[in-house]
C-alpha positions in Angstrom: -0.2 -0.3 0.2 0.9 3.5 -0.4 1.2 6.2 1.7 -1.2 8.3 0.6 -3.8 5.2 0.8 -2.2 5.4 4.1 -3.3 8.5 4.8 -7.0 8.1 3.1 -7.7 5.6 5.7 -6.6 6.4 8.7 -8.1 9.8 7.8 -11.3 8.0 7.5 -10.9 5.9 10.1 -9.8 8.1 12.8 -12.7 10.4 11.0 -15.2 7.1 12.1 -13.6 6.8 15.4 -14.6 10.7 16.3 -18.3 10.4 14.6 -19.0 7.0 17.3 -17.1 8.9 20.0 -19.6 12.0 19.9 -22.7 10.1 19.4 -21.6 7.1 22.4 -19.0 7.7 24.6 -19.6 11.7 25.3 -20.1 10.3 29.1 -17.9 7.3 29.0 -14.0 7.0 30.7 -12.8 7.1 28.2 -13.7 9.2 25.3 -11.1 11.9 26.5 -8.5 9.3 25.8 -10.2 8.6 22.0 -11.2 11.8 21.6 -7.5 12.9 21.6 -6.0 9.9 19.5 -8.8 10.1 17.0 -7.8 14.0 16.7 -3.5 12.9 16.2 -4.5 9.8 13.7 -6.3 12.0 11.2 -3.9 15.2 11.6 -0.7 12.2 10.2 -3.0 10.9 8.0 -4.0 14.8 6.5 -0.2 14.6 5.8 0.4 11.9 4.6 -2.3 12.4 1.7 -0.7 15.2 -0.7 1.5 13.5 -3.5 2.7 16.3 -6.1 3.4 16.5 -9.1 6.7 16.6 -11.0 6.7 19.7 -13.5 6.9 18.5 -16.7 10.2 19.4 -18.8 9.5 21.5 -21.8 11.0 20.9 -25.2 11.2 23.3 -27.7 10.6 21.6 -30.8 
């Protein structure tokens, strides 16, 4: 798997964890732990996604 695909997977998984955490664990003991971990994984995943194409060389014809 490429780094970009891992990043997309991390972003989707952490966004899902954030939603589940807000809906089901608002009054639970692990609310803060899950929230911090899901935000950290979201940021790491979003940093892994961008890929930049190399500039094409112009040829004079």
